[in-house]
mmCIF file of the N, C-alpha and C atoms, coordinates in Angstrom:
data_MODEL
# 
_entry.id   MODEL 
# 
loop_
_atom_site.group_PDB 
_atom_site.id 
_atom_site.type_symbol 
_atom_site.label_atom_id 
_atom_site.label_alt_id 
_atom_site.label_comp_id 
_atom_site.label_asym_id 
_atom_site.label_entity_id 
_atom_site.label_seq_id 
_atom_site.pdbx_PDB_ins_code 
_atom_site.Cartn_x 
_atom_site.Cartn_y 
_atom_site.Cartn_z 
_atom_site.occupancy 
_atom_site.B_iso_or_equiv 
_atom_site.pdbx_formal_charge 
_atom_site.auth_seq_id 
_atom_site.auth_comp_id 
_atom_site.auth_asym_id 
_atom_site.auth_atom_id 
_atom_site.pdbx_PDB_model_num 
ATOM 1   N N  . MET A 1 1  ? 11.463 -13.966 -3.048  1.00 0.00 ? 1  MET A N  1 
ATOM 2   C CA . MET A 1 1  ? 10.206 -13.730 -3.235  1.00 0.00 ? 1  MET A CA 1 
ATOM 3   C C  . MET A 1 1  ? 9.923  -12.728 -3.373  1.00 0.00 ? 1  MET A C  1 
ATOM 4   N N  . LEU A 1 2  ? 8.298  -12.443 -4.071  1.00 0.00 ? 2  LEU A N  1 
ATOM 5   C CA . LEU A 1 2  ? 8.247  -10.878 -4.533  1.00 0.00 ? 2  LEU A CA 1 
ATOM 6   C C  . LEU A 1 2  ? 7.024  -10.251 -3.262  1.00 0.00 ? 2  LEU A C  1 
ATOM 7   N N  . LYS A 1 3  ? 7.450  -8.773  -2.511  1.00 0.00 ? 3  LYS A N  1 
ATOM 8   C CA . LYS A 1 3  ? 6.317  -8.226  -1.712  1.00 0.00 ? 3  LYS A CA 1 
ATOM 9   C C  . LYS A 1 3  ? 6.269  -7.207  -1.927  1.00 0.00 ? 3  LYS A C  1 
ATOM 10  N N  . ALA A 1 4  ? 5.034  -6.445  -1.720  1.00 0.00 ? 4  ALA A N  1 
ATOM 11  C CA . ALA A 1 4  ? 4.843  -4.800  -1.710  1.00 0.00 ? 4  ALA A CA 1 
ATOM 12  C C  . ALA A 1 4  ? 5.672  -4.143  -0.526  1.00 0.00 ? 4  ALA A C  1 
ATOM 13  N N  . VAL A 1 5  ? 5.791  -2.742  -1.509  1.00 0.00 ? 5  VAL A N  1 
ATOM 14  C CA . VAL A 1 5  ? 6.933  -1.961  -0.685  1.00 0.00 ? 5  VAL A CA 1 
ATOM 15  C C  . VAL A 1 5  ? 6.771  -0.507  -0.653  1.00 0.00 ? 5  VAL A C  1 
ATOM 16  N N  . ILE A 1 6  ? 6.407  0.079   0.266   1.00 0.00 ? 6  ILE A N  1 
ATOM 17  C CA . ILE A 1 6  ? 5.164  1.328   -0.070  1.00 0.00 ? 6  ILE A CA 1 
ATOM 18  C C  . ILE A 1 6  ? 6.571  2.436   0.703   1.00 0.00 ? 6  ILE A C  1 
ATOM 19  N N  . ASP A 1 7  ? 6.742  3.783   -0.094  1.00 0.00 ? 7  ASP A N  1 
ATOM 20  C CA . ASP A 1 7  ? 7.240  4.624   -0.542  1.00 0.00 ? 7  ASP A CA 1 
ATOM 21  C C  . ASP A 1 7  ? 6.481  5.649   0.423   1.00 0.00 ? 7  ASP A C  1 
ATOM 22  N N  . PHE A 1 8  ? 7.153  5.688   1.759   1.00 0.00 ? 8  PHE A N  1 
ATOM 23  C CA . PHE A 1 8  ? 6.382  5.967   3.074   1.00 0.00 ? 8  PHE A CA 1 
ATOM 24  C C  . PHE A 1 8  ? 5.900  8.014   2.950   1.00 0.00 ? 8  PHE A C  1 
ATOM 25  N N  . ASN A 1 9  ? 7.371  8.424   2.317   1.00 0.00 ? 9  ASN A N  1 
ATOM 26  C CA . ASN A 1 9  ? 7.219  9.656   1.952   1.00 0.00 ? 9  ASN A CA 1 
ATOM 27  C C  . ASN A 1 9  ? 6.167  10.096  0.376   1.00 0.00 ? 9  ASN A C  1 
ATOM 28  N N  . ARG A 1 10 ? 6.116  9.046   -0.547  1.00 0.00 ? 10 ARG A N  1 
ATOM 29  C CA . ARG A 1 10 ? 5.100  9.467   -1.457  1.00 0.00 ? 10 ARG A CA 1 
ATOM 30  C C  . ARG A 1 10 ? 3.790  9.742   -0.944  1.00 0.00 ? 10 ARG A C  1 
ATOM 31  N N  . CYS A 1 11 ? 4.263  7.904   -0.380  1.00 0.00 ? 11 CYS A N  1 
ATOM 32  C CA . CYS A 1 11 ? 1.951  7.827   0.861   1.00 0.00 ? 11 CYS A CA 1 
ATOM 33  C C  . CYS A 1 11 ? 1.598  9.143   1.215   1.00 0.00 ? 11 CYS A C  1 
ATOM 34  N N  . LEU A 1 12 ? 2.428  8.838   1.927   1.00 0.00 ? 12 LEU A N  1 
ATOM 35  C CA . LEU A 1 12 ? 2.072  10.609  3.048   1.00 0.00 ? 12 LEU A CA 1 
ATOM 36  C C  . LEU A 1 12 ? 2.069  11.861  2.510   1.00 0.00 ? 12 LEU A C  1 
ATOM 37  N N  . SER A 1 13 ? 2.627  12.100  0.929   1.00 0.00 ? 13 SER A N  1 
ATOM 38  C CA . SER A 1 13 ? 2.269  13.585  0.670   1.00 0.00 ? 13 SER A CA 1 
ATOM 39  C C  . SER A 1 13 ? 0.711  13.040  -0.382  1.00 0.00 ? 13 SER A C  1 
ATOM 40  N N  . SER A 1 14 ? 0.341  12.491  -0.627  1.00 0.00 ? 14 SER A N  1 
ATOM 41  C CA . SER A 1 14 ? -0.702 11.734  -1.251  1.00 0.00 ? 14 SER A CA 1 
ATOM 42  C C  . SER A 1 14 ? -1.830 13.066  -0.254  1.00 0.00 ? 14 SER A C  1 
ATOM 43  N N  . ILE A 1 15 ? -2.531 13.941  -1.014  1.00 0.00 ? 15 ILE A N  1 
ATOM 44  C CA . ILE A 1 15 ? -3.864 14.479  -0.564  1.00 0.00 ? 15 ILE A CA 1 
ATOM 45  C C  . ILE A 1 15 ? -4.951 13.709  -0.581  1.00 0.00 ? 15 ILE A C  1 
ATOM 46  N N  . LYS A 1 16 ? -5.240 13.073  -1.991  1.00 0.00 ? 16 LYS A N  1 
ATOM 47  C CA . LYS A 1 16 ? -6.364 11.740  -2.424  1.00 0.00 ? 16 LYS A CA 1 
ATOM 48  C C  . LYS A 1 16 ? -6.341 10.919  -1.427  1.00 0.00 ? 16 LYS A C  1 
ATOM 49  N N  . CYS A 1 17 ? -4.898 10.615  -0.527  1.00 0.00 ? 17 CYS A N  1 
ATOM 50  C CA . CYS A 1 17 ? -5.041 9.330   0.834   1.00 0.00 ? 17 CYS A CA 1 
ATOM 51  C C  . CYS A 1 17 ? -5.542 10.079  1.843   1.00 0.00 ? 17 CYS A C  1 
ATOM 52  N N  . GLN A 1 18 ? -5.067 11.387  2.581   1.00 0.00 ? 18 GLN A N  1 
ATOM 53  C CA . GLN A 1 18 ? -4.666 11.771  3.733   1.00 0.00 ? 18 GLN A CA 1 
ATOM 54  C C  . GLN A 1 18 ? -6.588 11.598  4.419   1.00 0.00 ? 18 GLN A C  1 
ATOM 55  N N  . ASP A 1 19 ? -6.285 10.839  5.370   1.00 0.00 ? 19 ASP A N  1 
ATOM 56  C CA . ASP A 1 19 ? -7.740 10.980  6.427   1.00 0.00 ? 19 ASP A CA 1 
ATOM 57  C C  . ASP A 1 19 ? -8.947 10.438  5.504   1.00 0.00 ? 19 ASP A C  1 
ATOM 58  N N  . LYS A 1 20 ? -8.067 8.969   4.661   1.00 0.00 ? 20 LYS A N  1 
ATOM 59  C CA . LYS A 1 20 ? -8.714 8.363   4.613   1.00 0.00 ? 20 LYS A CA 1 
ATOM 60  C C  . LYS A 1 20 ? -8.546 6.945   4.451   1.00 0.00 ? 20 LYS A C  1 
ATOM 61  N N  . LYS A 1 21 ? -8.821 5.665   4.002   1.00 0.00 ? 21 LYS A N  1 
ATOM 62  C CA . LYS A 1 21 ? -8.289 4.740   4.054   1.00 0.00 ? 21 LYS A CA 1 
ATOM 63  C C  . LYS A 1 21 ? -7.698 4.152   3.210   1.00 0.00 ? 21 LYS A C  1 
ATOM 64  N N  . CYS A 1 22 ? -6.810 2.907   2.776   1.00 0.00 ? 22 CYS A N  1 
ATOM 65  C CA . CYS A 1 22 ? -5.783 3.329   1.648   1.00 0.00 ? 22 CYS A CA 1 
ATOM 66  C C  . CYS A 1 22 ? -6.404 2.841   0.424   1.00 0.00 ? 22 CYS A C  1 
ATOM 67  N N  . LEU A 1 23 ? -6.756 3.375   -0.678  1.00 0.00 ? 23 LEU A N  1 
ATOM 68  C CA . LEU A 1 23 ? -7.338 3.109   -1.835  1.00 0.00 ? 23 LEU A CA 1 
ATOM 69  C C  . LEU A 1 23 ? -6.407 2.149   -2.182  1.00 0.00 ? 23 LEU A C  1 
ATOM 70  N N  . ALA A 1 24 ? -5.787 1.896   -2.093  1.00 0.00 ? 24 ALA A N  1 
ATOM 71  C CA . ALA A 1 24 ? -5.066 0.342   -2.743  1.00 0.00 ? 24 ALA A CA 1 
ATOM 72  C C  . ALA A 1 24 ? -5.182 -1.018  -2.106  1.00 0.00 ? 24 ALA A C  1 
ATOM 73  N N  . GLY A 1 25 ? -5.297 -0.821  -0.652  1.00 0.00 ? 25 GLY A N  1 
ATOM 74  C CA . GLY A 1 25 ? -5.650 -1.765  0.139   1.00 0.00 ? 25 GLY A CA 1 
ATOM 75  C C  . GLY A 1 25 ? -7.019 -2.350  -0.017  1.00 0.00 ? 25 GLY A C  1 
ATOM 76  N N  . LYS A 1 26 ? -8.104 -1.574  -0.615  1.00 0.00 ? 26 LYS A N  1 
ATOM 77  C CA . LYS A 1 26 ? -9.403 -1.872  -1.177  1.00 0.00 ? 26 LYS A CA 1 
ATOM 78  C C  . LYS A 1 26 ? -9.366 -3.388  -1.606  1.00 0.00 ? 26 LYS A C  1 
ATOM 79  N N  . VAL A 1 27 ? -8.231 -3.236  -2.866  1.00 0.00 ? 27 VAL A N  1 
ATOM 80  C CA . VAL A 1 27 ? -8.121 -4.191  -3.587  1.00 0.00 ? 27 VAL A CA 1 
ATOM 81  C C  . VAL A 1 27 ? -7.015 -5.995  -3.344  1.00 0.00 ? 27 VAL A C  1 
ATOM 82  N N  . CYS A 1 28 ? -6.525 -5.606  -2.131  1.00 0.00 ? 28 CYS A N  1 
ATOM 83  C CA . CYS A 1 28 ? -5.882 -6.459  -1.696  1.00 0.00 ? 28 CYS A CA 1 
ATOM 84  C C  . CYS A 1 28 ? -6.790 -8.079  -1.301  1.00 0.00 ? 28 CYS A C  1 
ATOM 85  N N  . PRO A 1 29 ? -6.250 -8.794  -2.037  1.00 0.00 ? 29 PRO A N  1 
ATOM 86  C CA . PRO A 1 29 ? -6.822 -10.040 -1.534  1.00 0.00 ? 29 PRO A CA 1 
ATOM 87  C C  . PRO A 1 29 ? -6.302 -10.948 -0.234  1.00 0.00 ? 29 PRO A C  1 
ATOM 88  N N  . THR A 1 30 ? -5.493 -10.202 0.167   1.00 0.00 ? 30 THR A N  1 
ATOM 89  C CA . THR A 1 30 ? -4.723 -10.954 0.720   1.00 0.00 ? 30 THR A CA 1 
ATOM 90  C C  . THR A 1 30 ? -5.035 -9.923  1.974   1.00 0.00 ? 30 THR A C  1 
ATOM 91  N N  . ARG A 1 31 ? -5.403 -8.777  2.298   1.00 0.00 ? 31 ARG A N  1 
ATOM 92  C CA . ARG A 1 31 ? -5.748 -7.697  2.660   1.00 0.00 ? 31 ARG A CA 1 
ATOM 93  C C  . ARG A 1 31 ? -4.348 -7.846  3.638   1.00 0.00 ? 31 ARG A C  1 
ATOM 94  N N  . ALA A 1 32 ? -3.091 -7.482  2.713   1.00 0.00 ? 32 ALA A N  1 
ATOM 95  C CA . ALA A 1 32 ? -2.514 -7.220  3.671   1.00 0.00 ? 32 ALA A CA 1 
ATOM 96  C C  . ALA A 1 32 ? -1.913 -5.946  3.858   1.00 0.00 ? 32 ALA A C  1 
ATOM 97  N N  . LEU A 1 33 ? -2.641 -4.575  3.119   1.00 0.00 ? 33 LEU A N  1 
ATOM 98  C CA . LEU A 1 33 ? -1.821 -3.253  2.472   1.00 0.00 ? 33 LEU A CA 1 
ATOM 99  C C  . LEU A 1 33 ? -3.216 -2.440  3.491   1.00 0.00 ? 33 LEU A C  1 
ATOM 100 N N  . PHE A 1 34 ? -2.678 -1.754  4.905   1.00 0.00 ? 34 PHE A N  1 
ATOM 101 C CA . PHE A 1 34 ? -3.613 -1.144  5.007   1.00 0.00 ? 34 PHE A CA 1 
ATOM 102 C C  . PHE A 1 34 ? -3.080 -0.132  5.689   1.00 0.00 ? 34 PHE A C  1 
ATOM 103 N N  . LYS A 1 35 ? -3.840 0.855   6.365   1.00 0.00 ? 35 LYS A N  1 
ATOM 104 C CA . LYS A 1 35 ? -3.610 2.272   7.486   1.00 0.00 ? 35 LYS A CA 1 
ATOM 105 C C  . LYS A 1 35 ? -3.633 1.519   8.952   1.00 0.00 ? 35 LYS A C  1 
ATOM 106 N N  . LEU A 1 36 ? -2.651 1.667   9.496   1.00 0.00 ? 36 LEU A N  1 
ATOM 107 C CA . LEU A 1 36 ? -3.297 1.405   11.580  1.00 0.00 ? 36 LEU A CA 1 
ATOM 108 C C  . LEU A 1 36 ? -3.925 2.866   11.504  1.00 0.00 ? 36 LEU A C  1 
ATOM 109 N N  . ASP A 1 37 ? -3.394 4.370   11.350  1.00 0.00 ? 37 ASP A N  1 
ATOM 110 C CA . ASP A 1 37 ? -3.561 5.177   11.267  1.00 0.00 ? 37 ASP A CA 1 
ATOM 111 C C  . ASP A 1 37 ? -4.326 5.895   10.206  1.00 0.00 ? 37 ASP A C  1 
ATOM 112 N N  . LEU A 1 38 ? -5.528 6.666   10.144  1.00 0.00 ? 38 LEU A N  1 
ATOM 113 C CA . LEU A 1 38 ? -5.472 7.586   8.950   1.00 0.00 ? 38 LEU A CA 1 
ATOM 114 C C  . LEU A 1 38 ? -4.378 8.728   8.032   1.00 0.00 ? 38 LEU A C  1 
ATOM 115 N N  . GLU A 1 39 ? -4.346 8.882   9.720   1.00 0.00 ? 39 GLU A N  1 
ATOM 116 C CA . GLU A 1 39 ? -2.935 10.341  9.242   1.00 0.00 ? 39 GLU A CA 1 
ATOM 117 C C  . GLU A 1 39 ? -1.705 9.921   8.546   1.00 0.00 ? 39 GLU A C  1 
ATOM 118 N N  . GLU A 1 40 ? -1.782 8.357   9.252   1.00 0.00 ? 40 GLU A N  1 
ATOM 119 C CA . GLU A 1 40 ? 0.147  7.639   8.962   1.00 0.00 ? 40 GLU A CA 1 
ATOM 120 C C  . GLU A 1 40 ? -0.285 6.958   7.439   1.00 0.00 ? 40 GLU A C  1 
ATOM 121 N N  . PRO A 1 41 ? 1.300  6.821   6.899   1.00 0.00 ? 41 PRO A N  1 
ATOM 122 C CA . PRO A 1 41 ? 1.132  5.847   5.915   1.00 0.00 ? 41 PRO A CA 1 
ATOM 123 C C  . PRO A 1 41 ? 0.579  4.714   5.917   1.00 0.00 ? 41 PRO A C  1 
ATOM 124 N N  . ALA A 1 42 ? 0.162  3.827   4.447   1.00 0.00 ? 42 ALA A N  1 
ATOM 125 C CA . ALA A 1 42 ? -0.052 2.535   4.516   1.00 0.00 ? 42 ALA A CA 1 
ATOM 126 C C  . ALA A 1 42 ? 1.300  1.632   5.255   1.00 0.00 ? 42 ALA A C  1 
ATOM 127 N N  . VAL A 1 43 ? 0.753  0.426   5.376   1.00 0.00 ? 43 VAL A N  1 
ATOM 128 C CA . VAL A 1 43 ? 2.124  -0.452  5.748   1.00 0.00 ? 43 VAL A CA 1 
ATOM 129 C C  . VAL A 1 43 ? 1.411  -1.566  5.287   1.00 0.00 ? 43 VAL A C  1 
ATOM 130 N N  . VAL A 1 44 ? 2.436  -2.612  5.345   1.00 0.00 ? 44 VAL A N  1 
ATOM 131 C CA . VAL A 1 44 ? 2.195  -3.651  4.384   1.00 0.00 ? 44 VAL A CA 1 
ATOM 132 C C  . VAL A 1 44 ? 2.216  -5.279  5.741   1.00 0.00 ? 44 VAL A C  1 
ATOM 133 N N  . GLU A 1 45 ? 1.444  -5.788  5.457   1.00 0.00 ? 45 GLU A N  1 
ATOM 134 C CA . GLU A 1 45 ? 2.307  -6.897  6.057   1.00 0.00 ? 45 GLU A CA 1 
ATOM 135 C C  . GLU A 1 45 ? 2.314  -8.078  5.687   1.00 0.00 ? 45 GLU A C  1 
ATOM 136 N N  . ILE A 1 46 ? 3.613  -8.217  5.398   1.00 0.00 ? 46 ILE A N  1 
ATOM 137 C CA . ILE A 1 46 ? 4.937  -8.469  4.637   1.00 0.00 ? 46 ILE A CA 1 
ATOM 138 C C  . ILE A 1 46 ? 4.728  -9.940  4.767   1.00 0.00 ? 46 ILE A C  1 
ATOM 139 N N  . ASN A 1 47 ? 4.405  -11.088 5.403   1.00 0.00 ? 47 ASN A N  1 
ATOM 140 C CA . ASN A 1 47 ? 3.654  -12.374 5.875   1.00 0.00 ? 47 ASN A CA 1 
ATOM 141 C C  . ASN A 1 47 ? 2.559  -12.904 5.300   1.00 0.00 ? 47 ASN A C  1 
ATOM 142 N N  . ARG A 1 48 ? 1.451  -11.794 5.229   1.00 0.00 ? 48 ARG A N  1 
ATOM 143 C CA . ARG A 1 48 ? 0.152  -11.758 4.278   1.00 0.00 ? 48 ARG A CA 1 
ATOM 144 C C  . ARG A 1 48 ? 0.761  -10.882 2.818   1.00 0.00 ? 48 ARG A C  1 
ATOM 145 N N  . CYS A 1 49 ? 1.599  -10.626 2.062   1.00 0.00 ? 49 CYS A N  1 
ATOM 146 C CA . CYS A 1 49 ? 1.692  -9.911  1.103   1.00 0.00 ? 49 CYS A CA 1 
ATOM 147 C C  . CYS A 1 49 ? 1.979  -11.396 0.067   1.00 0.00 ? 49 CYS A C  1 
ATOM 148 N N  . ASN A 1 50 ? 0.911  -11.655 -0.886  1.00 0.00 ? 50 ASN A N  1 
ATOM 149 C CA . ASN A 1 50 ? 1.942  -12.451 -1.816  1.00 0.00 ? 50 ASN A CA 1 
ATOM 150 C C  . ASN A 1 50 ? 2.174  -12.231 -3.115  1.00 0.00 ? 50 ASN A C  1 
ATOM 151 N N  . GLY A 1 51 ? 2.307  -11.181 -3.125  1.00 0.00 ? 51 GLY A N  1 
ATOM 152 C CA . GLY A 1 51 ? 2.572  -10.002 -4.033  1.00 0.00 ? 51 GLY A CA 1 
ATOM 153 C C  . GLY A 1 51 ? 2.417  -10.454 -6.022  1.00 0.00 ? 51 GLY A C  1 
ATOM 154 N N  . CYS A 1 52 ? 1.445  -10.035 -5.785  1.00 0.00 ? 52 CYS A N  1 
ATOM 155 C CA . CYS A 1 52 ? 0.568  -10.137 -6.970  1.00 0.00 ? 52 CYS A CA 1 
ATOM 156 C C  . CYS A 1 52 ? 0.511  -9.063  -7.639  1.00 0.00 ? 52 CYS A C  1 
ATOM 157 N N  . GLY A 1 53 ? 0.652  -7.617  -6.537  1.00 0.00 ? 53 GLY A N  1 
ATOM 158 C CA . GLY A 1 53 ? 0.599  -6.545  -7.901  1.00 0.00 ? 53 GLY A CA 1 
ATOM 159 C C  . GLY A 1 53 ? -1.079 -5.838  -8.285  1.00 0.00 ? 53 GLY A C  1 
ATOM 160 N N  . ASP A 1 54 ? -1.476 -6.278  -7.437  1.00 0.00 ? 54 ASP A N  1 
ATOM 161 C CA . ASP A 1 54 ? -3.057 -5.525  -7.912  1.00 0.00 ? 54 ASP A CA 1 
ATOM 162 C C  . ASP A 1 54 ? -2.698 -4.230  -6.999  1.00 0.00 ? 54 ASP A C  1 
ATOM 163 N N  . CYS A 1 55 ? -2.346 -3.653  -6.290  1.00 0.00 ? 55 CYS A N  1 
ATOM 164 C CA . CYS A 1 55 ? -2.304 -2.722  -5.168  1.00 0.00 ? 55 CYS A CA 1 
ATOM 165 C C  . CYS A 1 55 ? -1.522 -2.048  -6.330  1.00 0.00 ? 55 CYS A C  1 
ATOM 166 N N  . LEU A 1 56 ? -0.479 -2.256  -7.035  1.00 0.00 ? 56 LEU A N  1 
ATOM 167 C CA . LEU A 1 56 ? 0.031  -0.923  -7.845  1.00 0.00 ? 56 LEU A CA 1 
ATOM 168 C C  . LEU A 1 56 ? -1.035 -0.339  -8.991  1.00 0.00 ? 56 LEU A C  1 
ATOM 169 N N  . LYS A 1 57 ? -1.854 -0.785  -9.607  1.00 0.00 ? 57 LYS A N  1 
ATOM 170 C CA . LYS A 1 57 ? -2.555 -0.452  -10.308 1.00 0.00 ? 57 LYS A CA 1 
ATOM 171 C C  . LYS A 1 57 ? -3.554 0.748   -9.568  1.00 0.00 ? 57 LYS A C  1 
ATOM 172 N N  . GLU A 1 58 ? -3.996 0.370   -8.306  1.00 0.00 ? 58 GLU A N  1 
ATOM 173 C CA . GLU A 1 58 ? -4.874 1.170   -7.418  1.00 0.00 ? 58 GLU A CA 1 
ATOM 174 C C  . GLU A 1 58 ? -4.423 2.067   -6.775  1.00 0.00 ? 58 GLU A C  1 
ATOM 175 N N  . CYS A 1 59 ? -2.779 2.389   -6.586  1.00 0.00 ? 59 CYS A N  1 
ATOM 176 C CA . CYS A 1 59 ? -2.626 3.401   -5.690  1.00 0.00 ? 59 CYS A CA 1 
ATOM 177 C C  . CYS A 1 59 ? -2.407 4.827   -6.509  1.00 0.00 ? 59 CYS A C  1 
ATOM 178 N N  . PRO A 1 60 ? -3.309 5.673   -6.461  1.00 0.00 ? 60 PRO A N  1 
ATOM 179 C CA . PRO A 1 60 ? -3.416 6.840   -7.153  1.00 0.00 ? 60 PRO A CA 1 
ATOM 180 C C  . PRO A 1 60 ? -1.710 7.741   -7.581  1.00 0.00 ? 60 PRO A C  1 
ATOM 181 N N  . VAL A 1 61 ? -0.959 7.078   -6.565  1.00 0.00 ? 61 VAL A N  1 
ATOM 182 C CA . VAL A 1 61 ? 0.016  8.428   -6.403  1.00 0.00 ? 61 VAL A CA 1 
ATOM 183 C C  . VAL A 1 61 ? 1.380  6.853   -6.503  1.00 0.00 ? 61 VAL A C  1 
ATOM 184 N N  . LYS A 1 62 ? 1.196  5.918   -7.309  1.00 0.00 ? 62 LYS A N  1 
ATOM 185 C CA . LYS A 1 62 ? 2.309  5.623   -7.187  1.00 0.00 ? 62 LYS A CA 1 
ATOM 186 C C  . LYS A 1 62 ? 3.222  4.554   -6.067  1.00 0.00 ? 62 LYS A C  1 
ATOM 187 N N  . ALA A 1 63 ? 3.034  5.058   -4.679  1.00 0.00 ? 63 ALA A N  1 
ATOM 188 C CA . ALA A 1 63 ? 3.320  4.411   -3.820  1.00 0.00 ? 63 ALA A CA 1 
ATOM 189 C C  . ALA A 1 63 ? 4.147  2.956   -3.385  1.00 0.00 ? 63 ALA A C  1 
ATOM 190 N N  . ILE A 1 64 ? 3.388  2.348   -3.809  1.00 0.00 ? 64 ILE A N  1 
ATOM 191 C CA . ILE A 1 64 ? 3.857  1.047   -3.723  1.00 0.00 ? 64 ILE A CA 1 
ATOM 192 C C  . ILE A 1 64 ? 4.730  0.218   -5.366  1.00 0.00 ? 64 ILE A C  1 
ATOM 193 N N  . LEU A 1 65 ? 5.683  -0.353  -4.403  1.00 0.00 ? 65 LEU A N  1 
ATOM 194 C CA . LEU A 1 65 ? 6.218  -0.744  -5.655  1.00 0.00 ? 65 LEU A CA 1 
ATOM 195 C C  . LEU A 1 65 ? 6.766  -2.344  -5.164  1.00 0.00 ? 65 LEU A C  1 
ATOM 196 N N  . ILE A 1 66 ? 6.609  -3.349  -6.193  1.00 0.00 ? 66 ILE A N  1 
ATOM 197 C CA . ILE A 1 66 ? 7.146  -4.917  -6.185  1.00 0.00 ? 66 ILE A CA 1 
ATOM 198 C C  . ILE A 1 66 ? 8.024  -5.194  -6.386  1.00 0.00 ? 66 ILE A C  1 
ATOM 199 N N  . ARG A 1 67 ? 8.879  -5.654  -4.859  1.00 0.00 ? 67 ARG A N  1 
ATOM 200 C CA . ARG A 1 67 ? 10.390 -6.003  -4.976  1.00 0.00 ? 67 ARG A CA 1 
ATOM 201 C C  . ARG A 1 67 ? 10.562 -7.178  -4.117  1.00 0.00 ? 67 ARG A C  1 
ATOM 202 N N  . GLU A 1 68 ? 11.747 -7.999  -5.058  1.00 0.00 ? 68 GLU A N  1 
ATOM 203 C CA . GLU A 1 68 ? 11.678 -9.043  -4.204  1.00 0.00 ? 68 GLU A CA 1 
ATOM 204 C C  . GLU A 1 68 ? 12.794 -8.912  -2.448  1.00 0.00 ? 68 GLU A C  1 
ATOM 205 N N  . LEU A 1 69 ? 12.547 -9.755  -1.758  1.00 0.00 ? 69 LEU A N  1 
ATOM 206 C CA . LEU A 1 69 ? 12.697 -9.534  -0.464  1.00 0.00 ? 69 LEU A CA 1 
ATOM 207 C C  . LEU A 1 69 ? 13.052 -11.354 -0.240  1.00 0.00 ? 69 LEU A C  1 
# 
């Protein structure tokens, strides 16, 4: 089953996303991608992720991968 996975180092290093909601999470149809804290990297709720890849196109720093889990 395909799922989104976050590269935490790349996500944290993004100036574009610091102190903001996850830009890629805004397009997630299942609301599986979000930030728990604005100063932390985004997380994926694996049980909700359907592996569609919509978030890949929206992430400005390419911190999201779709992998077989």
